RODO-2510 file (C-alpha; in nm, 4 decimals, decimal comma):
residues 615
     n   res          X          Y          Z
     1     m     0,0000     0,0000     0,0000
     2     d     0,1539     0,3352    -0,1069
     3     i     0,1089     0,6759     0,0567
     4     s    -0,1720     0,7834    -0,1825
     5     q    -0,3815     0,4790    -0,0876
     6     i    -0,3284     0,5531     0,2815
     7     m    -0,4328     0,9162     0,2356
     8     s    -0,7415     0,8197     0,0348
     9     f    -0,8358     0,5676     0,3041
    10     f    -0,8360     0,8346     0,5761
    11     a    -0,9910     1,1016     0,3542
    12     g    -1,3095     0,9226     0,2460
    13     p    -1,5788     1,0799     0,0308
    14     s    -1,7943     1,2090     0,3172
    15     l    -1,5423     1,4312     0,5036
    16     g    -1,5624     1,7314     0,2696
    17     p    -1,2879     1,9272     0,0889
    18     f    -1,0400     1,9299     0,3829
    19     p    -1,0848     1,5861     0,5427
    20     i    -0,7632     1,5646     0,7447
    21     a    -0,7944     1,9156     0,8883
    22     t    -1,1621     1,8594     0,9679
    23     a    -1,0888     1,5284     1,1411
    24     v    -0,8037     1,6778     1,3465
    25     v    -1,0099     1,9800     1,4542
    26     a    -1,3108     1,7637     1,5424
    27     l    -1,0943     1,5218     1,7440
    28     w    -0,9278     1,8127     1,9254
    29     v    -1,2663     1,9695     2,0123
    30     v    -1,3990     1,6394     2,1488
    31     l    -1,0887     1,5717     2,3596
    32     r    -1,0776     1,9310     2,4830
    33     c    -1,4429     1,9159     2,5918
    34     v    -1,3869     1,5854     2,7700
    35     y    -1,0806     1,7250     2,9445
    36     a    -1,2470     2,0555     3,0407
    37     v    -1,5768     1,9095     3,1579
    38     g    -1,4505     1,5835     3,2902
    39     f    -1,5423     1,2360     3,1768
    40     l    -1,7681     1,1611     3,4733
    41     l    -1,9531     1,4927     3,4413
    42     l    -1,9936     1,4373     3,0675
    43     l    -2,1305     1,0873     3,1303
    44     e    -2,3653     1,2271     3,3947
    45     l    -2,4861     1,4936     3,1472
    46     c    -2,5636     1,2265     2,8869
    47     l    -2,7547     1,0167     3,1408
    48     v    -2,9564     1,3169     3,2632
    49     s    -3,0380     1,4199     2,9046
    50     s    -3,1532     1,0669     2,8234
    51     a    -3,3662     1,0517     3,1372
    52     v    -3,5304     1,3878     3,0646
    53     s    -3,5978     1,2836     2,7062
    54     y    -3,7511     0,9584     2,8271
    55     v    -3,9778     1,1338     3,0769
    56     l    -4,0932     1,3935     2,8230
    57     r    -4,1761     1,1280     2,5642
    58     r    -4,3642     0,9185     2,8216
    59     e    -4,5624     1,2210     2,9376
    60     s    -4,6520     1,3124     2,5791
    61     r    -4,7597     0,9543     2,5158
    62     r    -4,9676     0,9511     2,8340
    63     k    -5,1552     1,2625     2,7215
    64     m    -5,2236     1,1112     2,3788
    65     i    -5,3554     0,7915     2,5372
    66     t    -5,5805     0,9957     2,7689
    67     t    -5,7166     1,1866     2,4687
    68     h    -5,7765     0,8588     2,2912
    69     q    -5,9626     0,7143     2,5901
    70     i    -6,1827     1,0245     2,6121
    71     h    -6,2555     0,9945     2,2412
    72     l    -6,3587     0,6317     2,2890
    73     l    -6,5823     0,7207     2,5835
    74     l    -6,7560     0,9914     2,3823
    75     q    -6,8452     0,7387     2,1161
    76     d    -7,1115     0,6125     2,3574
    77     p    -7,4230     0,8338     2,3204
    78     k    -7,4952     0,7961     2,6929
    79     n    -7,1644     0,9602     2,7844
    80     v    -7,2142     1,2335     2,5254
    81     s    -7,5632     1,3068     2,6579
    82     k    -7,4201     1,3559     3,0085
    83     v    -7,1775     1,6165     2,8728
    84     m    -7,4063     1,7968     2,6274
    85     g    -7,7477     1,7623     2,7894
    86     e    -8,0190     1,9272     2,5827
    87     n    -7,7692     2,0424     2,3173
    88     m    -7,7129     1,6885     2,1927
    89     p    -7,7897     1,6741     1,8153
    90     e    -8,0376     1,4290     1,6648
    91     w    -7,7767     1,2272     1,4787
    92     l    -7,6171     1,1405     1,8128
    93     k    -7,9482     1,0700     1,9889
    94     r    -8,0460     0,8121     1,7276
    95     p    -7,7329     0,6367     1,5981
    96     s    -7,7959     0,4062     1,3078
    97     g    -7,5486     0,1364     1,4036
    98     g    -7,5150     0,0642     1,0336
    99     v    -7,1417    -0,0122     1,0415
   100     q    -7,1515    -0,3151     1,2699
   101     w    -7,1941    -0,5569     0,9831
   102     l    -6,8761    -0,4162     0,8272
   103     n    -6,6839    -0,4778     1,1487
   104     y    -6,8130    -0,8358     1,1586
   105     m    -6,7031    -0,8865     0,7993
   106     v    -6,3576    -0,7341     0,8597
   107     s    -6,3135    -0,9479     1,1720
   108     g    -6,4034    -1,2663     0,9847
   109     m    -6,1745    -1,1871     0,6902
   110     w    -5,8907    -1,0285     0,8898
   111     k    -5,6452    -1,3111     0,8310
   112     e    -5,6750    -1,2730     0,4534
   113     i    -5,6831    -0,8916     0,4729
   114     a    -5,3687    -0,8836     0,6882
   115     a    -5,1814    -1,1215     0,4582
   116     a    -5,2624    -0,9105     0,1511
   117     a    -5,1771    -0,5865     0,3342
   118     e    -4,8429    -0,7253     0,4560
   119     r    -4,7462    -0,8183     0,1010
   120     d    -4,8453    -0,4781    -0,0378
   121     l    -4,6708    -0,2929     0,2459
   122     r    -4,3420    -0,4599     0,1579
   123     l    -4,3738    -0,3530    -0,2050
   124     f    -4,4719    -0,0015    -0,0974
   125     i    -4,2285     0,0637     0,1890
   126     e    -3,9020    -0,1017     0,0843
   127     p    -3,8224     0,1340    -0,2101
   128     m    -3,9036     0,4340     0,0105
   129     l    -3,6669     0,3258     0,2875
   130     d    -3,3685     0,3401     0,0553
   131     y    -3,4895     0,6671    -0,0984
   132     y    -3,5374     0,8582     0,2284
   133     k    -3,2625     0,7091     0,4466
   134     p    -3,0249     0,9668     0,6000
   135     s    -2,6550     0,9721     0,5218
   136     v    -2,5640     0,8290     0,8645
   137     v    -2,7593     0,5111     0,7838
   138     q    -2,5699     0,2831     0,5484
   139     d    -2,8603     0,0484     0,4766
   140     i    -3,2123    -0,0183     0,6020
   141     k    -3,4387    -0,3086     0,5113
   142     l    -3,7849    -0,4231     0,6129
   143     k    -3,7016    -0,7523     0,7811
   144     q    -4,0453    -0,8467     0,9144
   145     c    -4,3997    -0,7203     0,8600
   146     l    -4,6695    -0,8761     1,0804
   147     l    -4,9949    -0,6828     1,1347
   148     g    -5,1093    -0,9062     1,4173
   149     q    -5,4442    -1,0632     1,5007
   150     q    -5,6370    -0,7535     1,6089
   151     p    -5,8420    -0,5937     1,3241
   152     f    -5,9279    -0,2262     1,2979
   153     v    -6,2739    -0,1056     1,4029
   154     i    -6,4927     0,1161     1,1827
   155     n    -6,6763     0,3772     1,3896
   156     s    -6,8729     0,5701     1,1277
   157     i    -6,9195     0,6159     0,7528
   158     q    -7,0490     0,9258     0,5766
   159     n    -7,1200     0,9636     0,2052
   160     i    -7,0029     1,3135     0,1037
   161     s    -7,0476     1,3099    -0,2754
   162     d    -7,3371     1,2578    -0,5161
   163     h    -7,1178     1,2395    -0,8243
   164     s    -7,2527     0,9834    -1,0691
   165     n    -6,9139     0,8380    -1,1628
   166     k    -6,7563     0,7829    -0,8207
   167     t    -6,8381     0,7298    -0,4546
   168     v    -6,6620     0,9344    -0,1850
   169     l    -6,6832     0,8167     0,1769
   170     d    -6,5425     0,9630     0,4980
   171     i    -6,4637     0,6748     0,7330
   172     t    -6,3660     0,7085     1,0994
   173     l    -6,1794     0,4096     1,2375
   174     s    -5,9648     0,3006     1,5316
   175     w    -5,6914     0,0405     1,5513
   176     d    -5,5204    -0,0878     1,8637
   177     s    -5,2847    -0,3287     1,6915
   178     d    -5,0591    -0,6074     1,8151
   179     m    -4,8372    -0,5713     1,5071
   180     d    -4,4648    -0,6407     1,5005
   181     i    -4,2758    -0,4688     1,2182
   182     c    -3,8973    -0,5018     1,2208
   183     f    -3,6478    -0,2769     1,0389
   184     r    -3,2882    -0,3928     1,0005
   185     v    -3,0740    -0,0771     1,0260
   186     q    -2,7068    -0,0811     0,9255
   187     i    -2,5051     0,2037     1,0796
   188     p    -2,1312     0,2330     1,1460
   189     g    -2,0892    -0,0515     1,3880
   190     p    -2,3268    -0,3441     1,4471
   191     c    -2,6640    -0,3918     1,2768
   192     i    -2,9698    -0,2926     1,4803
   193     n    -3,3122    -0,4568     1,4574
   194     v    -3,5672    -0,1854     1,5347
   195     h    -3,9153    -0,3190     1,6208
   196     v    -4,2405    -0,1224     1,5891
   197     r    -4,4973    -0,2573     1,8347
   198     r    -4,8150    -0,1498     2,0195
   199     f    -4,9338     0,0550     1,7245
   200     q    -5,2387     0,2708     1,8068
   201     i    -5,4170     0,5028     1,5650
   202     d    -5,7482     0,6853     1,5617
   203     l    -5,8173     0,8677     1,2357
   204     q    -6,0565     0,9679     0,9611
   205     i    -5,9866     0,8660     0,6024
   206     r    -6,1511     0,9611     0,2752
   207     l    -6,2186     0,6649     0,0477
   208     t    -6,2766     0,7429    -0,3216
   209     l    -6,4205     0,4562    -0,5276
   210     g    -6,4342     0,5222    -0,9001
   211     p    -6,4916     0,5304    -1,1799
   212     h    -6,8065     0,3188    -1,1554
   213     v    -6,8042     0,0212    -1,3928
   214     s    -7,0358    -0,2699    -1,4690
   215     r    -6,7829    -0,5340    -1,3517
   216     w    -6,7398    -0,6548    -0,9946
   217     p    -6,6502    -0,4850    -0,7599
   218     c    -6,8157    -0,2018    -0,9587
   219     f    -6,5273     0,0525    -0,9413
   220     g    -6,1933     0,0762    -1,1195
   221     t    -5,9654     0,2338    -0,8572
   222     m    -5,9648     0,3023    -0,4848
   223     g    -5,8102     0,6192    -0,3448
   224     i    -5,7218     0,6654     0,0231
   225     s    -5,6532     1,0028     0,1863
   226     i    -5,5952     1,0775     0,5548
   227     m    -5,8244     1,3609     0,6643
   228     k    -5,7630     1,3767     1,0406
   229     i    -5,5479     1,1943     1,2939
   230     w    -5,6481     1,2163     1,6590
   231     l    -5,4027     0,9565     1,7903
   232     l    -5,0858     0,8044     1,6477
   233     n    -4,8767     0,6138     1,8974
   234     f    -4,6292     0,3248     1,8807
   235     d    -4,3301     0,1795     2,0647
   236     l    -3,9805     0,1576     1,9178
   237     s    -3,7390    -0,0924     2,0688
   238     a    -3,4103    -0,2623     1,9880
   239     a    -3,2855    -0,5766     2,1656
   240     g    -3,5782    -0,5444     2,4048
   241     v    -3,4753    -0,1913     2,5122
   242     s    -3,6989     0,1111     2,4439
   243     l    -3,5442     0,3727     2,2177
   244     d    -3,7229     0,6595     2,3952
   245     a    -3,4195     0,7227     2,6127
   246     v    -3,1947     0,7455     2,3037
   247     p    -3,4075     0,9447     2,0568
   248     a    -3,1341     0,9764     1,7934
   249     v    -3,1328     0,6024     1,7238
   250     g    -3,5034     0,5721     1,6471
   251     a    -3,5493     0,9246     1,5108
   252     f    -3,5362     0,8129     1,1490
   253     v    -3,7923     0,5326     1,1910
   254     d    -4,0194     0,7557     1,4011
   255     n    -4,0043     1,0398     1,1470
   256     f    -4,0454     0,7957     0,8574
   257     i    -4,3760     0,6699     1,0005
   258     r    -4,5155     1,0012     1,1283
   259     s    -4,4042     1,2325     0,8481
   260     t    -4,3150     1,0361     0,5349
   261     l    -4,5777     0,7600     0,5289
   262     v    -4,8561     0,9720     0,6781
   263     g    -4,7547     1,2742     0,4698
   264     m    -4,7814     1,0801     0,1447
   265     m    -5,1492     1,0122     0,2197
   266     q    -5,2420     1,3375     0,3935
   267     h    -5,5261     1,5131     0,2140
   268     p    -5,5157     1,6476    -0,0580
   269     k    -5,2584     1,3766    -0,1372
   270     k    -5,3956     1,0335    -0,2066
   271     l    -5,2761     0,6754    -0,2357
   272     v    -5,4531     0,5337    -0,5434
   273     l    -5,4733     0,1557    -0,5813
   274     p    -5,5841    -0,0116    -0,9067
   275     i    -5,8740    -0,2499    -0,8488
   276     l    -5,9473    -0,3533    -1,2077
   277     e    -5,6925    -0,3980    -1,4831
   278     g    -5,6689    -0,1131    -1,7316
   279     y    -5,7539     0,1751    -1,4978
   280     t    -5,4928     0,4416    -1,4309
   281     t    -5,3563     0,5198    -1,0861
   282     e    -5,2145     0,8648    -1,1704
   283     y    -5,3236     1,1295    -0,9236
   284     s    -5,2039     1,4711    -0,8108
   285     r    -5,3212     1,7250    -0,5572
   286     t    -5,4627     1,9388    -0,8410
   287     d    -5,7304     1,6701    -0,8841
   288     a    -5,8511     1,7449    -0,5301
   289     a    -5,8330     2,1250    -0,5558
   290     l    -6,1814     2,2785    -0,5431
   291     g    -6,1079     2,6437    -0,6070
   292     v    -5,9685     2,9688    -0,4692
   293     l    -6,1157     3,1433    -0,1673
   294     r    -6,0329     3,5140    -0,1699
   295     v    -6,0593     3,7065     0,1562
   296     r    -6,0512     4,0870     0,1755
   297     l    -6,0042     4,2620     0,5103
   298     r    -6,2232     4,5727     0,5157
   299     a    -6,2276     4,7331     0,8616
   300     v    -6,2210     4,6788     1,2375
   301     k    -6,5165     4,8353     1,4188
   302     e    -6,6845     4,8499     1,7589
   303     w    -6,3629     4,8371     1,9584
   304     y    -6,3818     4,7683     2,3308
   305     h    -6,4335     5,1020     2,5098
   306     r    -6,0967     5,0876     2,6905
   307     y    -5,9139     5,0513     2,3603
   308     v    -6,0919     5,3574     2,2205
   309     s    -5,9656     5,5720     2,5091
   310     d    -5,6214     5,4199     2,5710
   311     r    -5,4982     5,2849     2,2364
   312     q    -5,6380     5,5191     1,9752
   313     r    -5,3020     5,5511     1,7944
   314     t    -5,1555     5,2087     1,8804
   315     p    -5,0596     5,0148     1,5636
   316     y    -5,2406     4,6872     1,5077
   317     y    -5,2340     4,4011     1,2580
   318     i    -5,4256     4,0828     1,1750
   319     k    -5,3096     3,7238     1,1273
   320     l    -5,5089     3,4539     0,9531
   321     l    -5,4544     3,0848     0,8883
   322     m    -5,6482     2,8115     0,7109
   323     s    -5,6628     2,5025     0,9306
   324     s    -5,4806     2,1980     0,7979
   325     d    -5,3880     1,8615     0,9418
   326     s    -5,0767     1,8104     0,7286
   327     d    -4,8665     2,1169     0,7108
   328     n    -4,7167     2,3523     0,9762
   329     k    -4,7543     2,6745     0,7853
   330     a    -4,7097     3,0035     0,9661
   331     p    -5,0082     3,2399     0,9755
   332     l    -5,0348     3,5075     0,7094
   333     k    -4,9914     3,8620     0,8370
   334     s    -5,1599     4,1814     0,7231
   335     k    -5,0079     4,5260     0,7032
   336     t    -4,9728     4,7273     1,0235
   337     y    -5,2333     5,0011     1,0648
   338     k    -5,2304     5,3111     1,2852
   339     g    -5,5608     5,4411     1,4097
   340     l    -5,8538     5,2277     1,5196
   341     d    -6,0730     5,3646     1,2402
   342     s    -5,8273     5,2785     0,9590
   343     e    -5,9581     5,1229     0,6393
   344     l    -5,7990     4,7847     0,5671
   345     v    -5,6678     4,7023     0,2198
   346     d    -5,5235     4,3491     0,2570
   347     e    -5,6335     4,0623     0,0326
   348     f    -5,5465     3,6939     0,0784
   349     s    -5,6024     3,3868    -0,1385
   350     f    -5,6363     3,0262    -0,0213
   351     v    -5,6441     2,7150    -0,2400
   352     l    -5,9309     2,5101    -0,1005
   353     y    -5,9078     2,1297    -0,0928
   354     d    -6,1792     2,0559     0,1615
   355     r    -6,4862     2,2449     0,2766
   356     k    -6,4458     2,1083     0,6303
   357     r    -6,1821     2,3644     0,7224
   358     i    -6,1700     2,6515     0,9682
   359     l    -6,0335     2,9986     0,8887
   360     h    -5,8643     3,1439     1,1974
   361     f    -5,8296     3,5181     1,2594
   362     w    -5,6161     3,6882     1,5282
   363     l    -5,6099     4,0616     1,6058
   364     y    -5,2944     4,2018     1,7709
   365     f    -5,1745     4,5380     1,8963
   366     d    -4,8182     4,5947     1,7698
   367     i    -4,6410     4,6889     2,0923
   368     p    -4,2555     4,6919     2,0938
   369     g    -4,1284     4,3843     2,2722
   370     y    -4,4740     4,2326     2,3180
   371     d    -4,7678     4,1920     2,0796
   372     h    -5,0921     4,2153     2,2738
   373     l    -5,3669     3,9752     2,1597
   374     v    -5,6947     4,1634     2,1293
   375     g    -5,9035     3,8627     2,0274
   376     e    -5,9480     3,5756     1,7876
   377     c    -6,2233     3,4181     1,5822
   378     d    -6,2824     3,0891     1,3976
   379     v    -6,4942     3,0895     1,0814
   380     p    -6,6150     2,7657     0,9155
   381     v    -6,5075     2,7773     0,5533
   382     v    -6,8390     2,6290     0,4391
   383     s    -7,0102     2,9536     0,5390
   384     l    -6,7796     3,1537     0,3073
   385     l    -6,8409     2,9604    -0,0146
   386     g    -7,0457     3,2000    -0,2239
   387     n    -7,0091     3,2646    -0,5963
   388     e    -7,0975     3,6276    -0,5263
   389     p    -6,9130     3,8475    -0,2735
   390     i    -7,0331     3,7908     0,0819
   391     g    -6,9824     4,0195     0,3806
   392     f    -6,9097     3,8901     0,7314
   393     t    -6,8521     4,0251     1,0775
   394     c    -6,5985     3,8317     1,2873
   395     c    -6,6433     3,8816     1,6624
   396     m    -6,2958     3,8914     1,8143
   397     v    -6,2902     3,7382     2,1650
   398     r    -6,0380     3,5800     2,3985
   399     n    -6,0880     3,2097     2,4511
   400     a    -5,9118     3,2103     2,7875
   401     e    -6,1652     3,4477     2,9434
   402     p    -6,4388     3,2839     3,1573
   403     h    -6,6992     3,5245     3,0154
   404     v    -6,7135     3,5916     2,6425
   405     k    -6,6616     3,9614     2,5734
   406     v    -6,6363     4,0955     2,2202
   407     r    -6,3187     4,3055     2,1984
   408     a    -6,3667     4,4204     1,8388
   409     k    -6,5459     4,3248     1,5186
   410     l    -6,3488     4,2465     1,2035
   411     i    -6,5361     4,3151     0,8788
   412     i    -6,4357     4,0945     0,5828
   413     s    -6,5695     4,0085     0,2381
   414     t    -6,5084     3,6813     0,0555
   415     v    -6,5665     3,5231    -0,2841
   416     f    -6,5089     3,1629    -0,3910
   417     k    -6,4010     3,0817    -0,7491
   418     p    -6,4157     2,7070    -0,8349
   419     y    -6,1588     2,5612    -1,0740
   420     r    -6,2613     2,4700    -1,4260
   421     h    -6,1947     2,1059    -1,5171
   422     r    -6,0953     1,9787    -1,8576
   423     n    -6,4476     1,8557    -1,9278
   424     g    -6,5852     2,2064    -1,8795
   425     s    -6,7403     2,1456    -1,5371
   426     t    -6,6204     2,3232    -1,2263
   427     a    -6,4582     2,1635    -0,9254
   428     e    -6,7456     2,2935    -0,7178
   429     s    -7,0002     2,0887    -0,9093
   430     v    -6,7750     1,7837    -0,9175
   431     a    -6,7181     1,7915    -0,5417
   432     n    -7,0766     1,8902    -0,4686
   433     t    -6,9634     2,2020    -0,2841
   434     g    -7,2462     2,4309    -0,3827
   435     t    -7,2959     2,7641    -0,2144
   436     r    -7,3850     2,8442     0,1397
   437     p    -7,7603     2,8267     0,2093
   438     p    -7,8921     3,1833     0,2417
   439     d    -8,0432     3,1357     0,5860
   440     e    -7,7660     2,9236     0,7352
   441     s    -7,6448     3,0581     1,0670
   442     v    -7,3122     2,9684     1,2163
   443     d    -7,3660     3,1410     1,5506
   444     a    -7,5089     2,8161     1,6892
   445     l    -7,1695     2,6496     1,6631
   446     h    -7,0377     2,8489     1,9570
   447     g    -7,0647     2,6451     2,2745
   448     n    -7,2128     2,3408     2,1006
   449     l    -7,0647     2,0235     1,9606
   450     s    -7,0314     2,0403     1,5832
   451     a    -7,0437     1,7416     1,3518
   452     s    -6,6652     1,7141     1,3575
   453     a    -6,4680     1,5704     1,6456
   454     h    -6,2958     1,9064     1,7061
   455     p    -6,5440     2,1960     1,6933
   456     p    -6,4273     2,5597     1,6701
   457     s    -6,2995     2,6734     2,0059
   458     s    -6,3642     3,0468     1,9737
   459     m    -6,6658     3,2540     1,8802
   460     v    -6,7590     3,2027     1,5166
   461     s    -6,8426     3,4865     1,2818
   462     k    -7,1916     3,6158     1,2191
   463     n    -7,3064     3,6328     0,8598
   464     i    -7,4120     3,9872     0,7718
   465     a    -7,4381     3,9420     0,3945
   466     g    -7,8097     3,9990     0,4012
   467     s    -7,7713     4,3320     0,5790
   468     q    -7,5184     4,4835     0,3386
   469     k    -7,5812     4,6486     0,0087
   470     p    -7,4030     4,5103    -0,2984
   471     s    -7,1965     4,8274    -0,3287
   472     e    -7,0631     4,7768     0,0251
   473     c    -6,9472     4,4254    -0,0582
   474     d    -6,7784     4,4809    -0,3909
   475     g    -6,5824     4,1586    -0,3846
   476     i    -6,2233     4,0893    -0,4770
   477     l    -6,0752     4,1321    -0,8180
   478     a    -5,9191     3,8103    -0,9375
   479     p    -5,5666     3,8563    -1,0801
   480     g    -5,5045     3,8499    -1,4496
   481     a    -5,3994     4,1124    -1,7017
   482     s    -5,6753     4,0025    -1,9343
   483     s    -5,9500     4,0195    -1,6727
   484     t    -6,2571     4,2249    -1,7380
   485     v    -6,4902     4,3628    -1,4724
   486     s    -6,8302     4,2860    -1,6117
   487     n    -7,0651     4,2427    -1,3185
   488     a    -7,2127     4,4742    -1,0597
   489     h    -6,9866     4,3579    -0,7781
   490     g    -6,6514     4,4127    -0,9478
   491     v    -6,5647     4,0426    -0,9564
   492     d    -6,3666     3,9189    -1,2554
   493     d    -6,5888     3,6914    -1,4625
   494     a    -6,2941     3,5882    -1,6817
   495     g    -6,1306     3,4192    -1,3815
   496     g    -5,7624     3,3696    -1,3104
   497     w    -5,4939     3,1033    -1,2660
   498     t    -5,3281     2,9127    -0,9841
   499     l    -4,9806     2,7653    -1,0286
   500     f    -4,9222     2,4343    -0,8481
   501     i    -4,5494     2,3817    -0,7903
   502     t    -4,3638     2,0645    -0,6873
   503     i    -3,9855     2,0607    -0,6360
   504     f    -3,8959     1,6927    -0,6174
   505     q    -3,5173     1,6884    -0,5795
   506     c    -3,1902     1,8498    -0,6815
   507     n    -2,8583     1,6977    -0,7832
   508     g    -2,5028     1,8243    -0,8098
   509     l    -2,5524     2,1500    -0,6205
   510     k    -2,2582     2,3786    -0,5536
   511     n    -2,1180     2,3473    -0,2022
   512     m    -2,1136     2,6907    -0,0394
   513     e    -1,9399     2,5782     0,2814
   514     t    -1,5648     2,5945     0,3409
   515     f    -1,5894     2,3244     0,6047
   516     g    -1,8637     2,0627     0,5820
   517     t    -2,1599     2,0501     0,3442
   518     s    -2,4378     2,2965     0,2681
   519     d    -2,7906     2,2813     0,4156
   520     p    -3,0153     2,3598     0,1158
   521     y    -3,3755     2,4825     0,1064
   522     v    -3,6067     2,6092    -0,1687
   523     v    -3,7202     2,9686    -0,2236
   524     l    -3,9972     3,0379    -0,4774
   525     r    -4,0812     3,3893    -0,5961
   526     l    -4,3656     3,5075    -0,8171
   527     k    -4,4305     3,8819    -0,8151
   528     e    -4,4599     3,9637    -0,4431
   529     q    -4,5385     3,6046    -0,3384
   530     v    -4,2636     3,4105    -0,1606
   531     c    -4,2657     3,0446    -0,0460
   532     k    -3,9869     2,8666     0,1406
   533     s    -3,9319     2,4997     0,2183
   534     p    -3,7693     2,3494     0,5293
   535     y    -3,3966     2,2997     0,4951
   536     i    -3,2216     1,9633     0,4646
   537     s    -2,8955     1,9159     0,6498
   538     c    -2,5597     1,8365     0,4915
   539     t    -2,6368     1,7288     0,1352
   540     l    -2,5754     1,8397    -0,2222
   541     d    -2,8446     1,6056    -0,3579
   542     p    -3,1500     1,7001    -0,1488
   543     v    -3,4902     1,5312    -0,1853
   544     f    -3,7400     1,8075    -0,1069
   545     n    -4,0791     1,6889    -0,2385
   546     f    -4,1809     2,0477    -0,1639
   547     e    -4,5269     2,1604    -0,2765
   548     a    -4,6648     2,5143    -0,3008
   549     e    -4,9410     2,7111    -0,4711
   550     m    -4,9123     3,0635    -0,6107
   551     q    -5,1629     3,2935    -0,7769
   552     v    -5,0763     3,3974    -1,1334
   553     y    -5,1384     3,7520    -1,2500
   554     d    -5,0548     3,7159    -1,6193
   555     t    -4,9466     3,3916    -1,7854
   556     s    -4,7900     3,5797    -2,0763
   557     s    -4,5454     3,7855    -1,8692
   558     d    -4,5173     3,6367    -1,5173
   559     i    -4,1953     3,4555    -1,4314
   560     l    -4,1423     3,1965    -1,1587
   561     r    -3,8015     3,2266    -0,9931
   562     i    -3,6653     2,9171    -0,8178
   563     a    -3,3592     2,9410    -0,5919
   564     i    -3,1818     2,6730    -0,3892
   565     v    -3,0286     2,8466    -0,0874
   566     d    -2,7752     2,7333     0,1720
   567     k    -2,8939     2,7970     0,5280
   568     n    -2,6337     2,9598     0,7547
   569     d    -2,6728     3,0387     1,1239
   570     l    -2,3912     3,2912     1,1630
   571     s    -2,3790     3,4514     0,8184
   572     k    -2,6087     3,5432     0,5320
   573     d    -2,7707     3,2563     0,3434
   574     a    -2,5990     3,1896     0,0093
   575     v    -2,7626     3,0939    -0,3209
   576     m    -2,6455     2,7527    -0,4412
   577     g    -2,8362     2,7545    -0,7709
   578     k    -3,1246     2,9337    -0,9394
   579     v    -3,3441     2,9271    -1,2484
   580     s    -3,6226     3,1439    -1,3931
   581     i    -3,9162     2,9885    -1,5785
   582     p    -4,1580     3,2044    -1,7840
   583     l    -4,5109     3,0860    -1,7142
   584     k    -4,5995     3,1076    -2,0823
   585     q    -4,4029     2,7814    -2,1170
   586     v    -4,6409     2,6183    -1,8683
   587     a    -4,9493     2,7716    -2,0311
   588     s    -4,8464     2,6378    -2,3723
   589     a    -4,7605     2,2863    -2,2437
   590     p    -5,0113     2,0019    -2,2960
   591     g    -5,2702     2,0168    -2,0202
   592     h    -5,0904     2,3244    -1,8789
   593     n    -4,8575     2,0709    -1,7131
   594     l    -4,4768     2,0987    -1,7259
   595     h    -4,2724     1,8125    -1,5776
   596     r    -3,8998     1,8272    -1,6468
   597     k    -3,5455     1,8486    -1,5170
   598     v    -3,4034     2,2012    -1,5359
   599     n    -3,0432     2,3220    -1,5166
   600     l    -2,9495     2,5551    -1,2313
   601     e    -2,7010     2,8396    -1,2442
   602     p    -2,4100     2,8096    -1,1783
   603     q    -2,4379     2,4296    -1,1445
   604     g    -2,6764     2,1478    -1,0569
   605     t    -3,0148     2,0269    -1,1759
   606     a    -3,3664     2,0276    -1,0297
   607     l    -3,6593     1,7969    -1,1039
   608     i    -3,9798     2,0041    -1,0959
   609     q    -4,3449     1,9928    -1,1957
   610     l    -4,5567     2,2999    -1,2715
   611     k    -4,9284     2,2906    -1,3439
   612     l    -5,1789     2,5691    -1,4061
   613     l    -5,5459     2,5518    -1,3115
   614     r    -5,7954     2,8172    -1,4176
   615     f    -6,0898     2,9427    -1,2162
***
């Protein structure tokens, strides 16, 4: 062995551009810390950290189990009647019990169902393990997949669509499983067999059966989306020892189950399974998009009397957020206004995938060092779905107060524009969204149990559309250079566009770090709209699978700018690669769908998909 082979052996491909210097500095830092702190104190610190981590995880798990037990108790109408009294709705007083025969059938066929599911899970999970494994893991395989003897239990079924070519069902189910799934993890050192046991889940799924055909079982494909998850709990162990005390070891498996697997099926995403030969399984989130909900903030009125006297010139702003079970998006923020009688000019757009959402509003005073919460309000999205502009008053209250006191009233106007499908119909008609009934009141939701398992917690808005003149509720102009205002409310009848963006992965990015490897994330810009993805640590070939939606103002001139940026804690973030894509390329593509690999400047490639939907 010559000197070059020895140097290459110690260098290795994963130590960066200065491997020997990096290794020496890292070894010196470790030895210096051990010497300065002391080996016994360092060992004690590790043990205390592990113990605290174990206790925190156990406490979090105990709270989830308690929530699950309460949820199970409330499934009994007798327990619900004790809590709600006279406010108990009719559908809870007279349960149909129509799902018991399904549970009997599942229980009798569970052995065959489990065997088929175990086989399909292997085919589904094994390629993903290799695709998503972190760099510290050399190899990971699914060694064993046993779903156990305990079947899941169906609690309720609701038909939510009248479409003639498919059946859409919302199914609530629980599963306290005795499964034993084993992952064989190869890391530097010995192999570790990580077992997943005591799997508990309580969730609502959306089952889409279609298209309807004349052959058994009467539908071509089956789509599964996760709508809500109330409980997701499982134990991770290796060699009979729980991995809760050493979270780094089981972090990948835990995140793979909670984020990757669940995220791939979180609505509007869908797992589509072919039932009959010859039917396609292609599906994207644009197929589930219903339309665009535009919200205009108009004014804040009827302030609490103390605010009128004490905070007349105090700046204030508004935050709003569309509820979602999948993403952790930050609330959108309005401009800051001075003067309690200021006229608001902010407009916000939300891509709507499900009518069973809640739009949250928060009103804050902008005080240096501390933002004072004036009040908040939850508005059911179903009450906002009107084809014509609708006016609303949102009563801003504090949930923590024992007595509800309206602190201010936020005046908004909304308009919903459904997407146009290729067959000429709108997403609203396909999904049976319709418009809000004219006499529907949402005040009754406050203090009562709604049809969902998690009703709005704060005072809901009061519909004042009937009390406003059309000129006072002039709607929101949809973007588009070619739009024409042709109705009495100022709403664009020509419609607009939404750009659905997916950044799958990048390869061969430029390393912006002198020592180590860059931590890339995605930045998307379109006019004044900006979207950012979470960063991925230490890689030049990141797999983002980042999805975003942006409103398009003019397909002939708008340009989407994509940048891959290196995250830095102590210095300014540096651009690793960028590309600009004129949206006229997407508009002229077949089906307004562009799926390709693009070259980044100065180096690297990115696999992206862009699709336009018109409303």
